[in-house]
N, C-alpha and C positions, 0 to 999 in steps of 0.2 A: 562418455557422452560430451557432446559439444558445449562448451559454455552459454552458447544463445539458447540452447535448448533447456538447459538447466535455468536460466533466467526466465525463460517463459514458462516454464514449469513452476517456478516459485512464483511468478506474477498470477499465473490461474489458479494456484492455491489461495492466494492473499485475496483474489478478488472472489473466490469462492466463499472464503471466511466472511467477507464483507457485504455479501448479498443481502443480509437482512438488518444492515448497519445504517444504510442509506435510502432513503426514499427513491433515488434515482440511481441505477447502476452506473452511468456514466460519471456521476459525482465522484463515486469510491475510486473509479479509473483513473480521473483527471488529478484527484489528490494524490494516488499511487504514483503517477508520472511526476508530480511537483516534489513531492516529499521524498520518495524512495528513488527513482531514477535519477532525478537531478542531483539530488544529495550524494548518491553514490558517485557520480559523475565529477562532482565537486571533492570527492576525497572519503566522505562518510562511510563507515562501515556499514555494510549492507544490513546485518542484523540489527544495528542500532537504528537505521532509518526505518526500517519495518516497524519495529517496536514503537517508534514516535508516531508512524503513521496509523498502527493500530489503536494506539491512546487517543489520537485525534477523532477517529471514527467512534470509538466507544462515547467520547465527549459528547459528539454530535448525536449519537442516539439518545443519551440520556437527558439532553437539552441543555447541558451546562455552559453551552458556549453563549 
């Protein structure tokens, strides 16, 4: 499988997980772009970036922000 297909699959799975974490779906996708895609481009490990993104969404959902 080509890396672009894998990246799209990972993004789809992450956004599916986030579906009930944000009031607006585009908010989760926007944060994914900023915190995962941009971080990976800057050299951050993808799993580390995804984990940080997930933690942020959990924080937003619980209102701890």
